[in-house]
N, C-alpha and C positions, 0 to 999 in steps of 0.2 A: 569611857570606862577602861581602866587598866586591866591587863591580862596578868593573872598571877601564875598561871601554868602555861608558859610559852610552848613547851614541848607538846603538851596535850592539844593546844590550839593548832600547832603546826601539823600534827597528825590528823586532826579534824579537817583542816583545810585540804589536805591531800585526799582523804577519804571522800569528802563532799564533792571535790572537783572530779574525782573518778566516777562517782554516782551520777553527776550531772553531765558526764560525757565531755568534759573540757579536755583540751589537749595540753594546756599549760596552766600552772598555778604559780603565784608569786607569794613570797613571804619575806619579812625582814631577815637579813643575814646575821648569823652568829656562827662561831666555830663549832658549837655543839650541833646546831641544825645542819651545818655543812657536813659534819661527820655522819649524821643520820642519813642525809641524802646520798653520801658516798657509799654507805653500806647498802641502801636500797637499790642503787644502780648496780653495784657489784653482784647483788643477789638476783638481779633481773626483775625487780618490782617496778622500777621506773626506767624510762628510755634514756634520759640524760638530765643533767642539772648544770647550771652555770650561774656565775655571779653577774648581776646587772645593776645599773644605777638608775634611779628615777630622776625627774627633773630638778629635785632638790639635793642631788648627789648623795642620797642615802643608798647603801648597798642592799640589794635584795637577792634572794635565791629564786631563780627561775627554774621550776621543775617541769620537765616534759614527761607527761604521763604515758604509760604503756598500756596498750590494749591487745588482747589476744582473741581473735575472731569476734571483735566488737565488744568483748567483756573486759572490764578493768582487771589488770594483772593482780591487783591486791584484793584478794577475797575477803580478808579481814585484817584489821590493824587495831591493836588494843594497848592503851596506856596502862602499864603495870604499876610503876612507882609514881605516887602522886605527892604533891607538896604536903598534904596532911598526913600521909602514911608512906614513908620511904621504904623501899624493899631492897635490901642488900643481900647478896649471895656470895658465898665462897665459890671457887671454881668447880668444886665437886658437887655443889648443890644447884648449879644453874639448870633451870628446867629445860626440857626438850619440847619444842613447839611442834605439835602434830607428829610426834615420833621422828623428828628430824626433817619433815617436809617444810616447816616454817623456819623462821629465824628469830632469835631473841637478840635484842640490841642492848648493850651495857655501856655504862660510863665507868671506866676503870682508871686507875692511876697512870696507865700507859695510853690513855686516850679512849675514844669511842670505838668499840669493836663488837663484832658479832659473837654469838655463843661459842662457835667452833674455835675461833681464834683465841677467845678468852681461856677456854679449856686447854688449848695447845700451849699458850703462854703461862698457864697456871696462875691466872690472876682473876680475882673476883671484883665485884663492884655493884653499882646500883643498876638494877634491871629497869631500863627506860620503857621499852615497849616490846611487844611480840607481833610479828607480821607473818601472815600465811596467805 
């Protein structure tokens, strides 16, 4: 079965791996997913990520999950913009997640960035997901 919402599936893999207590999860590589993983690492939601290849030379993202006192660091992660209903925001309208305790991740013309960087750069875009 083909996946039509790869970002939603990527987020679900991270969420489910954390709930299952896994230390590492794998997902096929793309620049957009690498940008999401970079932001999750910078914000402290995942321990690390790296590119790996499987035995058929396909690139994968290997995400090392982070736990704080045995609890997954990501309390919640939600896909906002979906293939059936895209959500675009100008930099003034980007929502604050939990009054600034969480992070919103956007796909902008300047690349994938978090809500704080998008406001600072004065650029809007598609709100991919919110993490807290």
